[in-house]
MARTOR-875785 format. One record per residue (C-alpha): residue number from 1; x, y, z. Coordinates in nm, 4 decimals, padded with zeros to 6 digits, always signed. Layout:
! MARTOR-875785
+-------+----------+----------+----------+
! torke !       xx !       yy !       zz !
+-------+----------+----------+----------+
!   NUM !        X !        Y !        Z !
...
+-------+----------+----------+----------+
***
This chain:
! MARTOR-875785
+-------+----------+----------+----------+
! torke !       xx !       yy !       zz !
+-------+----------+----------+----------+
!     1 ! +11.4120 ! +05.5637 ! +06.5943 !
!     2 ! +11.2420 ! +05.6024 ! +06.9333 !
!     3 ! +11.0068 ! +05.3103 ! +06.8699 !
!     4 ! +11.3072 ! +05.0785 ! +06.8971 !
!     5 ! +11.3553 ! +05.2116 ! +07.2507 !
!     6 ! +11.0041 ! +05.1331 ! +07.3742 !
!     7 ! +11.0854 ! +04.8735 ! +07.6408 !
!     8 ! +10.8970 ! +04.7205 ! +07.9300 !
!     9 ! +10.9280 ! +04.8626 ! +08.2822 !
!    10 ! +11.1832 ! +04.6067 ! +08.4083 !
!    11 ! +11.4098 ! +04.6630 ! +08.1095 !
!    12 ! +11.3966 ! +05.0393 ! +08.1634 !
!    13 ! +11.4947 ! +04.9877 ! +08.5272 !
!    14 ! +11.7904 ! +04.7691 ! +08.4314 !
!    15 ! +11.9070 ! +05.0283 ! +08.1802 !
!    16 ! +11.8786 ! +05.3098 ! +08.4339 !
!    17 ! +12.0703 ! +05.1108 ! +08.6956 !
!    18 ! +12.3568 ! +05.0430 ! +08.4570 !
!    19 ! +12.3711 ! +05.4032 ! +08.3400 !
!    20 ! +12.3738 ! +05.5212 ! +08.7014 !
!    21 ! +12.6770 ! +05.3036 ! +08.7865 !
!    22 ! +12.8654 ! +05.4119 ! +08.4747 !
!    23 ! +12.7891 ! +05.7789 ! +08.5375 !
!    24 ! +12.8984 ! +05.7510 ! +08.8995 !
!    25 ! +13.2390 ! +05.6338 ! +08.7837 !
!    26 ! +13.2432 ! +05.9060 ! +08.5178 !
!    27 ! +13.2102 ! +06.1615 ! +08.7992 !
!    28 ! +13.4892 ! +05.9979 ! +09.0005 !
!    29 ! +13.7161 ! +05.9867 ! +08.6971 !
!    30 ! +13.7370 ! +06.3656 ! +08.6775 !
!    31 ! +13.9463 ! +06.3784 ! +08.9940 !
!    32 ! +14.1411 ! +06.0594 ! +08.9158 !
!    33 ! +14.2604 ! +06.1740 ! +08.5726 !
!    34 ! +14.3998 ! +06.5137 ! +08.6725 !
!    35 ! +14.6889 ! +06.5281 ! +08.6430 !
!    36 ! +14.7622 ! +06.2405 ! +08.4053 !
!    37 ! +15.0192 ! +06.0412 ! +08.5994 !
!    38 ! +15.2835 ! +05.8062 ! +08.4656 !
!    39 ! +15.0590 ! +05.5160 ! +08.5634 !
!    40 ! +14.7631 ! +05.6502 ! +08.3645 !
!    41 ! +14.9882 ! +05.7039 ! +08.0640 !
!    42 ! +15.0950 ! +05.3415 ! +08.0954 !
!    43 ! +14.7319 ! +05.2295 ! +08.1150 !
!    44 ! +14.6567 ! +05.4286 ! +07.7992 !
!    45 ! +14.9416 ! +05.2617 ! +07.6111 !
!    46 ! +14.8273 ! +04.9162 ! +07.7202 !
!    47 ! +14.4643 ! +04.9954 ! +07.6316 !
!    48 ! +14.5694 ! +05.1197 ! +07.2879 !
!    49 ! +14.7475 ! +04.7937 ! +07.2049 !
!    50 ! +14.4589 ! +04.5838 ! +07.3383 !
!    51 ! +14.2001 ! +04.7876 ! +07.1480 !
!    52 ! +14.3863 ! +04.7548 ! +06.8208 !
!    53 ! +14.4476 ! +04.3834 ! +06.8648 !
!    54 ! +14.0975 ! +04.2949 ! +06.9847 !
!    55 ! +13.9026 ! +04.5013 ! +06.7312 !
!    56 ! +14.0934 ! +04.3481 ! +06.4424 !
!    57 ! +14.0785 ! +03.9930 ! +06.5815 !
!    58 ! +13.6991 ! +04.0194 ! +06.6061 !
!    59 ! +13.7081 ! +04.0516 ! +06.2271 !
!    60 ! +13.9433 ! +03.7556 ! +06.1761 !
!    61 ! +14.2885 ! +03.9143 ! +06.2192 !
!    62 ! +14.5394 ! +03.6757 ! +06.3787 !
!    63 ! +14.7972 ! +03.9086 ! +06.5394 !
!    64 ! +14.8377 ! +03.8794 ! +06.9172 !
!    65 ! +14.8716 ! +04.1847 ! +07.1423 !
!    66 ! +15.2463 ! +04.1163 ! +07.1709 !
!    67 ! +15.2767 ! +04.1076 ! +06.7923 !
!    68 ! +15.0720 ! +04.4283 ! +06.7642 !
!    69 ! +15.2966 ! +04.6053 ! +07.0147 !
!    70 ! +15.6112 ! +04.4879 ! +06.8356 !
!    71 ! +15.4726 ! +04.6022 ! +06.5005 !
!    72 ! +15.3841 ! +04.9488 ! +06.6289 !
!    73 ! +15.7325 ! +04.9964 ! +06.7774 !
!    74 ! +15.8846 ! +04.9362 ! +06.4337 !
!    75 ! +15.6098 ! +05.0751 ! +06.2144 !
!    76 ! +15.8229 ! +05.3545 ! +06.0641 !
!    77 ! +16.0799 ! +05.1124 ! +05.9268 !
!    78 ! +15.8733 ! +04.7998 ! +05.8601 !
!    79 ! +15.7146 ! +04.7177 ! +05.5264 !
!    80 ! +15.3522 ! +04.6127 ! +05.5820 !
!    81 ! +15.3516 ! +04.2946 ! +05.3796 !
!    82 ! +15.0484 ! +04.1149 ! +05.5240 !
!    83 ! +14.6850 ! +04.2253 ! +05.5371 !
!    84 ! +14.6847 ! +04.1696 ! +05.9140 !
!    85 ! +14.9675 ! +04.4206 ! +05.9563 !
!    86 ! +14.8008 ! +04.6703 ! +05.7226 !
!    87 ! +14.4770 ! +04.6526 ! +05.9239 !
!    88 ! +14.6549 ! +04.6957 ! +06.2574 !
!    89 ! +14.8496 ! +05.0062 ! +06.1503 !
!    90 ! +14.5400 ! +05.1598 ! +05.9925 !
!    91 ! +14.3445 ! +05.1092 ! +06.3138 !
!    92 ! +14.6289 ! +05.2509 ! +06.5223 !
!    93 ! +14.6557 ! +05.5681 ! +06.3146 !
!    94 ! +14.2791 ! +05.6238 ! +06.3171 !
!    95 ! +14.2455 ! +05.5635 ! +06.6914 !
!    96 ! +14.5344 ! +05.7998 ! +06.7626 !
!    97 ! +14.3672 ! +06.0806 ! +06.5675 !
!    98 ! +14.0321 ! +06.0238 ! +06.7409 !
!    99 ! +14.1766 ! +06.0260 ! +07.0934 !
!   100 ! +14.3905 ! +06.3341 ! +07.0321 !
!   101 ! +14.1307 ! +06.5379 ! +06.8401 !
!   102 ! +13.7904 ! +06.4083 ! +06.9559 !
!   103 ! +13.6611 ! +06.7546 ! +07.0464 !
!   104 ! +13.6985 ! +06.8737 ! +06.6873 !
!   105 ! +13.5539 ! +06.5789 ! +06.4941 !
!   106 ! +13.1859 ! +06.6227 ! +06.3928 !
!   107 ! +12.9602 ! +06.3301 ! +06.3083 !
!   108 ! +12.9022 ! +06.3840 ! +05.9353 !
!   109 ! +12.9204 ! +06.1902 ! +05.6087 !
!   110 ! +13.2531 ! +06.3587 ! +05.5351 !
!   111 ! +13.3966 ! +06.2577 ! +05.8731 !
!   112 ! +13.2917 ! +05.8960 ! +05.8281 !
!   113 ! +13.4483 ! +05.8819 ! +05.4823 !
!   114 ! +13.7732 ! +06.0340 ! +05.6089 !
!   115 ! +13.7925 ! +05.7914 ! +05.9013 !
!   116 ! +13.7118 ! +05.4951 ! +05.6787 !
!   117 ! +13.9776 ! +05.6029 ! +05.4309 !
!   118 ! +14.2345 ! +05.6346 ! +05.7096 !
!   119 ! +14.1337 ! +05.3010 ! +05.8629 !
!   120 ! +14.1958 ! +05.1232 ! +05.5307 !
!   121 ! +14.4841 ! +05.3475 ! +05.4250 !
!   122 ! +14.7376 ! +05.0640 ! +05.4129 !
!   123 ! +14.4991 ! +04.7891 ! +05.2951 !
!   124 ! +14.5837 ! +04.7347 ! +04.9302 !
!   125 ! +14.2862 ! +04.5015 ! +04.8893 !
!   126 ! +14.0463 ! +04.7846 ! +04.9832 !
!   127 ! +14.1909 ! +05.0492 ! +04.7528 !
!   128 ! +13.8840 ! +05.0784 ! +04.5274 !
!   129 ! +13.6149 ! +05.1207 ! +04.7911 !
!   130 ! +13.7751 ! +05.2926 ! +05.0911 !
!   131 ! +13.6251 ! +05.6273 ! +05.1889 !
!   132 ! +13.2992 ! +05.5773 ! +04.9977 !
!   133 ! +12.9698 ! +05.4133 ! +05.0824 !
!   134 ! +12.9204 ! +05.0643 ! +04.9434 !
!   135 ! +12.8127 ! +05.0001 ! +04.5858 !
!   136 ! +12.7378 ! +04.6295 ! +04.6321 !
!   137 ! +12.5112 ! +04.4547 ! +04.8821 !
!   138 ! +12.6962 ! +04.3005 ! +05.1757 !
!   139 ! +12.6165 ! +04.1013 ! +05.4864 !
!   140 ! +12.7419 ! +04.0538 ! +05.8412 !
!   141 ! +12.9247 ! +03.7267 ! +05.8957 !
!   142 ! +13.1360 ! +03.5847 ! +06.1757 !
!   143 ! +13.4420 ! +03.3632 ! +06.1442 !
!   144 ! +13.4807 ! +03.0689 ! +06.3801 !
!   145 ! +13.8134 ! +02.9277 ! +06.5093 !
!   146 ! +13.8020 ! +02.6435 ! +06.2548 !
!   147 ! +13.7915 ! +02.8976 ! +05.9704 !
!   148 ! +13.4238 ! +02.8529 ! +05.8778 !
!   149 ! +13.1960 ! +03.1562 ! +05.8465 !
!   150 ! +12.8274 ! +03.2104 ! +05.9181 !
!   151 ! +12.6020 ! +03.4906 ! +05.7930 !
!   152 ! +12.4594 ! +03.6821 ! +06.0890 !
!   153 ! +12.2221 ! +03.9189 ! +05.9067 !
!   154 ! +12.1763 ! +04.1080 ! +05.5838 !
!   155 ! +12.2174 ! +04.4820 ! +05.5718 !
!   156 ! +12.0789 ! +04.7967 ! +05.4053 !
!   157 ! +12.0810 ! +04.7969 ! +05.0256 !
!   158 ! +12.3410 ! +05.0341 ! +04.8742 !
!   159 ! +12.0883 ! +05.2792 ! +04.7242 !
!   160 ! +11.9386 ! +05.3423 ! +05.0715 !
!   161 ! +12.2648 ! +05.3795 ! +05.2647 !
!   162 ! +12.3165 ! +05.7557 ! +05.2392 !
!   163 ! +11.9556 ! +05.8303 ! +05.3364 !
!   164 ! +11.9594 ! +05.5971 ! +05.6380 !
!   165 ! +12.2999 ! +05.7206 ! +05.7551 !
!   166 ! +12.1804 ! +06.0807 ! +05.7255 !
!   167 ! +11.8772 ! +05.9989 ! +05.9410 !
!   168 ! +12.0850 ! +05.8187 ! +06.2032 !
!   169 ! +12.3471 ! +06.0940 ! +06.2305 !
!   170 ! +12.0858 ! +06.3698 ! +06.2373 !
!   171 ! +11.9012 ! +06.1870 ! +06.5167 !
!   172 ! +12.2160 ! +06.1527 ! +06.7287 !
!   173 ! +12.3424 ! +06.5071 ! +06.6718 !
!   174 ! +12.0021 ! +06.6610 ! +06.7403 !
!   175 ! +11.9461 ! +06.4648 ! +07.0601 !
!   176 ! +12.2959 ! +06.5247 ! +07.1940 !
!   177 ! +12.2372 ! +06.8968 ! +07.1500 !
!   178 ! +11.8931 ! +06.8864 ! +07.3124 !
!   179 ! +12.0004 ! +06.6462 ! +07.5909 !
!   180 ! +11.6523 ! +06.4910 ! +07.5869 !
!   181 ! +11.7915 ! +06.1376 ! +07.5801 !
!   182 ! +12.0859 ! +06.0082 ! +07.7796 !
!   183 ! +12.4072 ! +06.0053 ! +07.5705 !
!   184 ! +12.4764 ! +05.6379 ! +07.6429 !
!   185 ! +12.1368 ! +05.5443 ! +07.4980 !
!   186 ! +12.2069 ! +05.7646 ! +07.1957 !
!   187 ! +12.5502 ! +05.6131 ! +07.1360 !
!   188 ! +12.4335 ! +05.2554 ! +07.1820 !
!   189 ! +12.1438 ! +05.3123 ! +06.9420 !
!   190 ! +12.3592 ! +05.4818 ! +06.6790 !
!   191 ! +12.6167 ! +05.2020 ! +06.6822 !
!   192 ! +12.3372 ! +04.9469 ! +06.6379 !
!   193 ! +12.2060 ! +05.1478 ! +06.3401 !
!   194 ! +12.5527 ! +05.1807 ! +06.1906 !
!   195 ! +12.6125 ! +04.8056 ! +06.2105 !
!   196 ! +12.2666 ! +04.7310 ! +06.0732 !
!   197 ! +12.3124 ! +04.9648 ! +05.7772 !
!   198 ! +12.6720 ! +04.8441 ! +05.7243 !
!   199 ! +12.7410 ! +05.1461 ! +05.5031 !
!   200 ! +13.0826 ! +05.0432 ! +05.3698 !
!   201 ! +13.1952 ! +04.7464 ! +05.1668 !
!   202 ! +13.4389 ! +04.6443 ! +05.4410 !
!   203 ! +13.5701 ! +04.7757 ! +05.7728 !
!   204 ! +13.2270 ! +04.8425 ! +05.9272 !
!   205 ! +13.2863 ! +04.6512 ! +06.2502 !
!   206 ! +13.6197 ! +04.8170 ! +06.3149 !
!   207 ! +13.4859 ! +05.1623 ! +06.2278 !
!   208 ! +13.1844 ! +05.1107 ! +06.4562 !
!   209 ! +13.4143 ! +05.0508 ! +06.7522 !
!   210 ! +13.6249 ! +05.3553 ! +06.6674 !
!   211 ! +13.3063 ! +05.5630 ! +06.6473 !
!   212 ! +13.2045 ! +05.4262 ! +06.9878 !
!   213 ! +13.5279 ! +05.5617 ! +07.1343 !
!   214 ! +13.4831 ! +05.8955 ! +06.9578 !
!   215 ! +13.1246 ! +05.9485 ! +07.0758 !
!   216 ! +13.1978 ! +05.8360 ! +07.4319 !
!   217 ! +13.4872 ! +06.0795 ! +07.4605 !
!   218 ! +13.2816 ! +06.3608 ! +07.3085 !
!   219 ! +13.0114 ! +06.3082 ! +07.5715 !
!   220 ! +13.2523 ! +06.3074 ! +07.8664 !
!   221 ! +13.3378 ! +05.9381 ! +07.9049 !
!   222 ! +13.7083 ! +06.0018 ! +07.8499 !
!   223 ! +13.8110 ! +05.7058 ! +08.0670 !
!   224 ! +13.7466 ! +05.4927 ! +07.7574 !
!   225 ! +14.1011 ! +05.5795 ! +07.6438 !
!   226 ! +14.2537 ! +05.4065 ! +07.9476 !
!   227 ! +14.0958 ! +05.0630 ! +07.9217 !
!   228 ! +13.9993 ! +04.8701 ! +07.6122 !
!   229 ! +13.6301 ! +04.8570 ! +07.5197 !
!   230 ! +13.7228 ! +04.6465 ! +07.2165 !
!   231 ! +13.8860 ! +04.3892 ! +07.4427 !
!   232 ! +13.5619 ! +04.3506 ! +07.6404 !
!   233 ! +13.3733 ! +04.2970 ! +07.3134 !
!   234 ! +13.6243 ! +04.0354 ! +07.1964 !
!   235 ! +13.5828 ! +03.8410 ! +07.5203 !
!   236 ! +13.2046 ! +03.8394 ! +07.4666 !
!   237 ! +13.1971 ! +03.7993 ! +07.0893 !
!   238 ! +12.9135 ! +03.5435 ! +07.0895 !
!   239 ! +12.6921 ! +03.7643 ! +07.3064 !
!   240 ! +12.7845 ! +04.0628 ! +07.0871 !
!   241 ! +12.6479 ! +03.8994 ! +06.7724 !
!   242 ! +12.3490 ! +03.7534 ! +06.9552 !
!   243 ! +12.2461 ! +04.0986 ! +07.0776 !
!   244 ! +12.2681 ! +04.2376 ! +06.7241 !
!   245 ! +12.0685 ! +03.9469 ! +06.5787 !
!   246 ! +11.7873 ! +03.9898 ! +06.8312 !
!   247 ! +11.7190 ! +04.3407 ! +06.7072 !
!   248 ! +11.8004 ! +04.2666 ! +06.3450 !
!   249 ! +11.5525 ! +03.9810 ! +06.3067 !
!   250 ! +11.2694 ! +04.2375 ! +06.3032 !
!   251 ! +11.4607 ! +04.5007 ! +06.1057 !
!   252 ! +11.2341 ! +04.7608 ! +05.9464 !
!   253 ! +10.9237 ! +04.6489 ! +06.1344 !
!   254 ! +10.7362 ! +04.8096 ! +06.4232 !
!   255 ! +10.8413 ! +04.5133 ! +06.6383 !
!   256 ! +11.2116 ! +04.5959 ! +06.6001 !
!   257 ! +11.3473 ! +04.6537 ! +06.9517 !
!   258 ! +11.7044 ! +04.6894 ! +07.0680 !
!   259 ! +11.6677 ! +04.6196 ! +07.4396 !
!   260 ! +11.9020 ! +04.3189 ! +07.4351 !
!   261 ! +12.1623 ! +04.5115 ! +07.2356 !
!   262 ! +12.1424 ! +04.8178 ! +07.4601 !
!   263 ! +12.1721 ! +04.6078 ! +07.7762 !
!   264 ! +12.4722 ! +04.4315 ! +07.6261 !
!   265 ! +12.6342 ! +04.7629 ! +07.5308 !
!   266 ! +12.5820 ! +04.9088 ! +07.8792 !
!   267 ! +12.6923 ! +04.5864 ! +08.0468 !
!   268 ! +13.0237 ! +04.6041 ! +07.8581 !
!   269 ! +13.0743 ! +04.9622 ! +07.9756 !
!   270 ! +12.9868 ! +04.8647 ! +08.3319 !
!   271 ! +13.2377 ! +04.5771 ! +08.3260 !
!   272 ! +13.4939 ! +04.8163 ! +08.1826 !
!   273 ! +13.4481 ! +05.0686 ! +08.4646 !
!   274 ! +13.4770 ! +04.7948 ! +08.7279 !
!   275 ! +13.8049 ! +04.6751 ! +08.5775 !
!   276 ! +13.9403 ! +05.0276 ! +08.5623 !
!   277 ! +13.8413 ! +05.0867 ! +08.9259 !
!   278 ! +14.0447 ! +04.7829 ! +09.0314 !
!   279 ! +14.3464 ! +04.9001 ! +08.8330 !
!   280 ! +14.3305 ! +05.2429 ! +08.9972 !
!   281 ! +14.3016 ! +05.0878 ! +09.3453 !
!   282 ! +14.6044 ! +04.8685 ! +09.2762 !
!   283 ! +14.8014 ! +05.1707 ! +09.1623 !
!   284 ! +14.7034 ! +05.3770 ! +09.4669 !
!   285 ! +14.8191 ! +05.0949 ! +09.6899 !
!   286 ! +15.1520 ! +05.0521 ! +09.5087 !
!   287 ! +15.1953 ! +05.4261 ! +09.4614 !
!   288 ! +15.1795 ! +05.4798 ! +09.8357 !
!   289 ! +15.5206 ! +05.3086 ! +09.8610 !
!   290 ! +15.6879 ! +05.5879 ! +09.6674 !
!   291 ! +15.8251 ! +05.8857 ! +09.8553 !
!   292 ! +15.7584 ! +06.2366 ! +09.7267 !
!   293 ! +16.1179 ! +06.2501 ! +09.5997 !
!   294 ! +16.0812 ! +05.9174 ! +09.4159 !
!   295 ! +15.7570 ! +06.0315 ! +09.2577 !
!   296 ! +15.9241 ! +06.3535 ! +09.1423 !
!   297 ! +16.2128 ! +06.1500 ! +09.0018 !
!   298 ! +15.9695 ! +05.9262 ! +08.8159 !
!   299 ! +15.7919 ! +06.2293 ! +08.6694 !
!   300 ! +16.1282 ! +06.3767 ! +08.5655 !
!   301 ! +16.2240 ! +06.0591 ! +08.3786 !
!   302 ! +15.8810 ! +06.0531 ! +08.2136 !
!   303 ! +15.9331 ! +06.4040 ! +08.0765 !
!   304 ! +16.3032 ! +06.3857 ! +07.9840 !
!   305 ! +16.3681 ! +06.0190 ! +07.8979 !
!   306 ! +16.6151 ! +05.8769 ! +07.8334 !
!   307 ! +16.8048 ! +06.0263 ! +08.1274 !
!   308 ! +17.1449 ! +05.9502 ! +08.2761 !
!   309 ! +17.2624 ! +05.9821 ! +08.6343 !
!   310 ! +17.4269 ! +06.3169 ! +08.5568 !
!   311 ! +17.0890 ! +06.4519 ! +08.4389 !
!   312 ! +16.9249 ! +06.3360 ! +08.7603 !
!   313 ! +17.1910 ! +06.4846 ! +08.9891 !
!   314 ! +17.1801 ! +06.8143 ! +08.8004 !
!   315 ! +16.8040 ! +06.8397 ! +08.8439 !
!   316 ! +16.7934 ! +06.7125 ! +09.2049 !
!   317 ! +17.0994 ! +06.8970 ! +09.3367 !
!   318 ! +16.9576 ! +06.9149 ! +09.6903 !
!   319 ! +16.9995 ! +06.5381 ! +09.7286 !
!   320 ! +17.3175 ! +06.3315 ! +09.7462 !
!   321 ! +17.4230 ! +06.1143 ! +09.4557 !
!   322 ! +17.3995 ! +05.8029 ! +09.6766 !
!   323 ! +17.0380 ! +05.8798 ! +09.7651 !
!   324 ! +16.9479 ! +05.9291 ! +09.4000 !
!   325 ! +17.1265 ! +05.6076 ! +09.2998 !
!   326 ! +16.9235 ! +05.4162 ! +09.5579 !
!   327 ! +16.6026 ! +05.5757 ! +09.4258 !
!   328 ! +16.6881 ! +05.4722 ! +09.0712 !
!   329 ! +16.7654 ! +05.1180 ! +09.1841 !
!   330 ! +16.4345 ! +05.1016 ! +09.3701 !
!   331 ! +16.2359 ! +05.2274 ! +09.0707 !
!   332 ! +16.4057 ! +04.9682 ! +08.8478 !
!   333 ! +16.3340 ! +04.6907 ! +09.1001 !
!   334 ! +15.9672 ! +04.7941 ! +09.1239 !
!   335 ! +15.9430 ! +04.7946 ! +08.7404 !
!   336 ! +15.8600 ! +05.1640 ! +08.7141 !
!   337 ! +16.1662 ! +05.2327 ! +08.4997 !
!   338 ! +16.4051 ! +05.0363 ! +08.2817 !
!   339 ! +16.7858 ! +05.0502 ! +08.2837 !
!   340 ! +16.9629 ! +05.0663 ! +07.9480 !
!   341 ! +17.3378 ! +05.0172 ! +07.8943 !
!   342 ! +17.6179 ! +04.9941 ! +08.1497 !
!   343 ! +17.8669 ! +05.2116 ! +08.3350 !
!   344 ! +17.8922 ! +05.5700 ! +08.2070 !
!   345 ! +17.6468 ! +05.5067 ! +07.9219 !
!   346 ! +17.3700 ! +05.3863 ! +08.1547 !
!   347 ! +17.0363 ! +05.5543 ! +08.0864 !
!   348 ! +16.6866 ! +05.5189 ! +08.2313 !
!   349 ! +16.3475 ! +05.5163 ! +08.0609 !
!   350 ! +15.9907 ! +05.4511 ! +08.1710 !
!   351 ! +15.9052 ! +05.0815 ! +08.1592 !
!   352 ! +15.6137 ! +05.0322 ! +07.9203 !
!   353 ! +15.5192 ! +04.6679 ! +07.9749 !
+-------+----------+----------+----------+
***
């Protein structure tokens, strides 16, 4: 595996520079994310919708982010008639489990099969092959806006999949434990190997991006839950496939190098951290306009929503009802909260979009 990481001096310097910037933000994030404010919870919800929409659209899904959000709000009552809807809900349920339980999910064959099964849980077309490594040869192809497809590269033959996946997972697990290689290099390399092997009949691209989130969170890059990595990939889809092809064209040979892929992977993470920095700065600027009382009121609504005026006055009994009414009006005007109903039935909830 290490031979694929034998780069020239300039490439090594570029990689180190990118890692340094990403790790600097990782250190800053520790203080930003504690406690998890209403704003960060909002960012997480937005990132979740974008991640689901983007990751599926990369593979040819047609649902917009707005359609994804609407679907998820009604998922308990809606029949998933189309394949697009089935894929979106499967991705949502898998991502939710990863983000909530990342500390307890080991990188093993069993884990991959369980995640793949969950990812394709609602996909009736994938019933026969979900949760098991592929039995038929497959290939990586991309779909263009006009509907045409192009083969990007061929992948590992089915009879070699389990062996190659075992080697890749063992390499990552061993090196994460030993800390001899930087985790971002390990993750980037493993994802390249996963995509090159293409171990499942379908769902490999989507699962690779879910595994990216899992491994990043496990190695301390928890900010990945608050801004969409998948969305960055979607915006650079051509470069994404180009980077894979550059390594793949020498697959299995001593000349196989993944410098272009690794630089692309790190560049996406660097762009992601810069975008998240800007969002945090915007919030800190806007947040400074809230008084301590208004911030407490916002936190109260976040915990108890939906709340009515009587709930607010009962909890903030040291303040007059007129003051609290003005605070609620201000929070509605600034789009922090949303007003539902009228007169005595009026209730307030956190605004989510």
